[in-house]
N, C-alpha and C positions, 0 to 999 in steps of 0.2 A: 786174124789178130795175133800179134806176136806176144810172147810171154812178157809180163810186166806192163802191159797196156790194159786200159779199161775203156768200155763204151761210155760216152758222154753225149748228152743231147743238147744241141745249141738252142738259142732262143727261137730260131726259125723252125725247130723241130728236126733239123738234119742231124744224122748220127755222125759224131766226130770221134776220133781216136786220140786219146791223150795217154801219156805214161801214167801208170797207176798212182805214183806219188803225187803228181800234179792234180789228178782227180780228187784224191783224198784231201790234199791241201785246200783245194777250192771248196770242197764240202765243209771242211773245218771252219774256213773263213766265213762262209755263208751262215753256218749254224751259230758261230760266235756273234755275228752281227744281229741275228734274230734274238738270241738270248739277252744281248745287251738291250735291245728294244723292249723285250718283255720285262726286264728288270726295271727299266725306266718308267714303264706303265704301272707296274706294281708298287714301286716305291718312289714316286715323285716328291719334290723336284730334285732332291740331291741323290736320288737313286741309292739310298741307304735304308736299312731296315730299322724299325723301332719296335719296342715291346709294348704290348697293350697294357692298360691299367687293369687291376684286379678288384673285384667287388669286395666289400667288407667281409662277406662270408668266406670268400676264397682266401683273403689275407689272414683271417682268423684261423682257418684250417691249416695254412702253411706254417703259422707261428706256433700253433698248438694251444690256442686260447679260444674262449667263446666269442661270438660276435657281440654279445652284450658287454663283455669286458672291454673290447675295442671301443665300443660306443662310450663307455664310461671314461676311458682314457681321453677320447676326443672331446667330450663335454668338459672334462677337467683341464683341458689344454695341456695334457701331458704327452710327450713324444711328438712326432711329426703329425701335422694335421692333414686329413685327407681332402681330396677334391669332392665337392658336393654336386651331384647331378640332379636331374629332374626328379621331383618327388622326394628330395632330401637323401637320395641314395649316395652312399659314400664309396669312393674309389681310391685305391692306393697304388702308387707305382712300386716296382720292385725295390727301388732305392728307399722308398718310404718304409717298406716292409723290413728291409735290413736295418734301418734306423730304429724301428720299433723293437727289433730283436736286440739291438745293442742296448737300448734303454732298459728293457725288461731284464736282460742279462746283468747289467750293472746293479739293478735293484736287488736281484737275487744274490749277487756277490756281496752286496753291502750287508746282507743278512747271514752271510757265511754259508750259503747253499750253492756249492760248486756244481752239483749234479743238475740242479734246476737251471743255473746259469748256462750250462752246456746244452740243455734241452732247447733253450732259446737261440743260442749262438754256438754251434758245434765247431769250435776252433781248436785245432790241435795245439799242444804246448810243447815246443821242442825242448824246453828246459826240463820237462818231465820225461823225456825220452820218447815222445810221441812222434814217430818219424813221418816224413812225407810219404803219402800213399800213392804209388804210381801203378795205374791199372792199364794193362795192354789188352785191347779188344781185338781178337785175331781169329782168322781162319783163312785158308787159301782157296776156298770154294766161293765163287761169286753167287750173290743172291742169298747169302746166309743171314742177312740182316745186320751185318757188322757195323756199318756206319749209322744206321738207324738206332741200334743199341747204344753206340758210343755217344751220339749227340743227345739222346734222351737222358742217359745217365749223367752226362756233364751238366745239362740244364736242371735236372732234378736236384743234384747236389748243390747247385747255385741257389735254387729256389729254397732249399732247406737251410741256407745260411753258411755253407762251406765256401772257402776261397778256392776256385777251380781254374786249372789251366787245361784247355783242350789242345791236343797236338794232332794235326793232320799229317800223317806220315805216308799217306797214299798219293802217289803222283797223279791219280785221277781226280783228287781234290773234291770229292763229294761232300765231305764234312765242311770244307771252306765254303762251298756253294750254299749250303744250308744256313750259313752265317752271313750270306749276302755278298760273298766275293765271287767275282768271275776271274779265275786265276790268270788267264792270258791277258786280261785288261788291267786288273787292279794290282798285280804284283810285278815288280821288276826283278832283276837278278839279286840273289842273296837274301830274299825275303821269306824263305822257308827254314825249317830246321837244318837243312843242308848248310845254310850260311853259318851255323854255329858248330857243325861237326865236320866241316871240310878239312882237308889235310894241308892246305897252303896258307899263305899269309893273308889271304882275303877273308879268313874266318872272322866272324863278328861275335860280340857277346850276345847271349840269348835275350837279354833284357832289351836290346835294340830291335829285336825281331818280333817280340810279343806285341800283339795288338789288343787294345780294349774292344769289347763288343757292346752291342746295345743291351746286353744281358748283364746288369750289375752283379759283380762277384764272379764273372766268368770271362777269362781272357783266352786268346787264341793264338796259336802258332799255325799260320795257314800253310797249305801245301800247293804245289804245282809240279809240272813235269821235271823241274830241275832236280828234284829229289833222286831221280834216276842216276844223276852224276855220281852219287855216293856208291851205287852198285858198280859203276864202271871204274871208279878210281881206287876202290878198296884193294883189288888184287895187285895193282901197282904199288900201293902203299905197303902191302904185306911183303912184296918183293924187296922194297927199299929197306924195310925193317929187318928182313933176314940178312941183308948186306950191311946192317949197322948204320944206315943213313938216316932213317926216320926214328926219332926217339919219343914222339908224342904218344898219347893214349892209343892203345890198339883199338881196332874198329869196334869191338863189342863193348868197350868202355866209354865211347865218345858221347852217346846220348846221356848216360849217367853223369858224366862230367859236365855236360851242358846244363842239365837240370839242377845240378848242385849249385850253380851260380844264382839261381832264383828261388831255391826251395823255401827260404824264410817267408816268402810272400804268399805261399799256397798251402792248402791242406791236402788237396788231391790233384793229381795229374791224370787225365784220361787220354790214352794214345789210341788213335784209330790206325791200326797197322795196315800195310798194303796186302793185297790178296795173293801174296807169294812168300815163300820162305827164303828171302835173300838176306843180304847183310843188314839192311834197314830193320827188318823184323827181328833178326837175331840180336841186334844192338838194343832194340826196344825191350825185348824179353830180358836181357841182362840188366837193364835199368829198372825193371819192374819189381815191385813188391808183391804184386798180385796179377793174375791173368784170368780173363774171361774168354772162353772159346764158344763162339756162336754156332748153333747146330740147327739146321732146318730138318724136321723129322721125316725125311724121306730116305729110303734105303740107299740110293745113290749118294746122297749127301753124307750119310753115316759112313759109307764105305770110303768116300773121299777123306773124311775126317780121320779115319783109321790110318790112311797113308800119311796124312799130315802129322799125326802123333808119332808115327815111326820115324819120319824124317826129322821132326823137331827133337825127339829124344836123342837121335844119333848126333845131330849137330850141336846140341847143347852139351852133350858129354864131351865133345872135342873142346868146346869153349871152357867148360869147367876144368878140364885137364890143363888148359892154357892159363888158368888163373882167374877165370870169370866167376862171379858169385851168383848163385841161383837159389836164393832163400826166399821162397814165396810165402806170404802170409796165407794166401788161399789161391786155389786153382778151381774154377767152377765152369761147368758147361751150362750155357744158357740156351734153352729151347726157344727158337724164334718162329714167327709166322705160323703159330700153332692153331689148328682148327679142332676144338674139343669134340665136335661131332664126327670127325673123320676117324673111322675105326683103325685103319692101318697106321695113322699117325699116333694114335693112342697106344697101339701095340709097340711101336718103336720107342716111344717115351718110356713105357714100362720096361722094355728091354734095357734101355740105357740106365734106368734107375737100379735095376737088379745088378748091373755090372759095376756102376760107379758110386752107388749109394748117395751120400750127402754131397758129393761133388757135382751132382746135377741140381741146379737151383730148384727149389720147391715150386716157385712161380714161373710159368712160361710166358713169353711175350706173344700175345694173341695176334693172329692175322685180323686186321681191322680196316674197314673202308675209311674210318676217321683218320688213321695214320697216313694211308696212301693219298687221300684227298687233300690233307694238309700239305703233303709233299708237292702237290701240283703247283703251289704258290711258294715253294721253298720255305715252308714252315714246318714246325713240329707240333705234336699234340699239345705241348705245354704253351705254345704261342697262340694257337687259335682259340677262339671263344666258344663256349658251349652253344651259343645261339646259331652257330654255323652248321649244326648237325641235329638230327633227331636226338632227344635227350638220352634215350636208352643206348643208342650207338656210342655216343660220346662218353657217357658215364661208364659203360662197360669197358671201353678201351682205356680210359684214364685209370680206372680201378686196377686193371691188369698191369698197366705200365708202372703205376706207383707200387704195386706189390713186388714187381721185379726189382725196381730200384731201391725200394725200402729194404729188401733183403740184402742187397749189396751194401747199402749204408750201414746196416747192422754189422756186417762182416768188417767194414772199415773201422767202425768204432771199437769192435772187439780187438782189432789189431793194436789199438791205442790203449787197451786195458780198461775201457769204459764199461 
């Protein structure tokens, strides 16, 4: 077999030899068709995802009131009315929950209680200098839980009443897949962030690229392989700039400029960065007000993170000297896939805390079968119902996830002076 060829088996079982690119292309096509068929089985008939309804107890907990108070509102006909199921059980859509938040927030404001109003509806006020919070979730080691962390953070913030934009900056588009998109089928050209940050006249306003999701309060900029074009075109753009031909924003300012077009519509942007330190990641970091670095507590992963930090430091220093702004509200290390009963993992986490102190989030993201099982159907922990798991497994996973995201939410609010 010559170099660049791969074995392939025909339907009759005979061994055939195809160029490696053709074998890989055939595998990709076969996998794409199967994924499409799976999606259509999971989400018929329109092959699109929907969000489940929430029980009155879940709704009350999300809003921060008692279930009894929600019942009183319902009986009094105040605010949106829930669906009533068997046995008189009340269910609320997320849109209903947001409407209740708005109602309760207005009631609190009418009494001059701004803090209470914000506890119901935590919206930033640009007129008060509360800036758009842009959080990049990054690491260039695969398997660090980067996309899982980003999607659960974005959904948690939407569930708690924030206006959220999730940006999939990874050409592998795992975040987009979790929102029900199959990139090679559902996206055509210029449908990713690349469409807003490209260097030629085909660039589009970011508002035309943003897509609403089935998660009220959470919008998406999907990703696919075309994002790689930014990595290929940036060196040419830098050469043109050096020759005085290109006068647009330099590469590290392009994501920031794109987000500025839509910032009035959002409180928080969550960016799922690609697993490499290229031009896309550097541009995301320069657009960020805060950064989360995911870390799996294994020695090889920590050693890899060490190299990531060295490289990031060197490259960001170059960007800063070229005029880039790097003023982070917070930089935190998030321990992911943590197993509390694993002695070596506990030692590594303790080692990190001794080195970085408060920059390591207090709450780790636990390794849980509930999270991985939800992922089998392209869902997150916040999308699946408790009835799909043993209660102890689900409750433990949800409590840990909420602790992580609640800690980040507190940091966001602190950046706004709340």
